C-alpha positions in Angstrom: 0.0 0.0 0.0 1.2 3.5 -0.8 1.8 6.1 1.9 -1.1 8.1 0.5 -3.5 5.2 0.7 -2.4 4.4 4.3 -3.1 8.0 5.3 -6.6 7.9 3.7 -7.2 4.5 5.4 -6.1 5.8 8.8 -8.4 8.9 8.4 -11.4 6.6 7.7 -10.5 4.5 10.7 -10.4 7.6 12.9 -13.8 8.7 11.7 -15.2 5.3 12.4 -13.8 5.0 15.9 -15.0 8.5 16.8 -18.5 7.6 15.5 -18.6 4.4 17.5 -17.5 6.2 20.7 -20.2 8.8 20.1 -22.8 6.1 19.6 -21.8 4.3 22.8 -21.9 7.4 24.9 -25.3 8.4 23.4 -26.6 4.9 24.2 -25.5 5.3 27.8 -27.2 8.6 28.0 -30.5 7.3 26.6 -30.4 4.2 28.9 -29.7 6.4 32.0 -26.2 4.8 32.5 -23.2 6.7 33.8 -19.8 6.7 32.0 -16.3 7.0 33.5 -13.7 9.2 31.8 -10.1 10.1 32.6 -9.8 13.8 33.5 -6.9 15.6 35.0 -5.1 12.4 36.0 -8.2 11.0 37.8 -11.1 8.7 36.9 -14.4 10.8 36.9 -17.9 9.3 36.7 -20.4 11.3 34.7 -24.1 10.6 35.2 -26.4 10.1 32.3 -28.0 13.5 33.1 -24.6 15.2 32.7 -24.0 13.7 29.2 -25.0 16.2 26.6 -27.1 14.7 23.7 -25.6 14.4 20.3 -26.1 17.3 18.0 -27.8 16.9 14.7 -24.5 16.8 12.8 -23.1 13.9 14.8 -23.7 10.2 13.9 -25.9 7.9 15.9 
């Protein structure tokens, strides 16, 4: 594979991973489940009520 094709492939992979993460977070929000994230060197739990809904331009 050429370098250019690898860059394009990695860009597509990045988009897919980001979409999957957004969908998982949205699912947690809709089901009322909290999520845990790494923030400032600590694990922080965010309640479903604190998770903002996806905007119209984000994938679900």
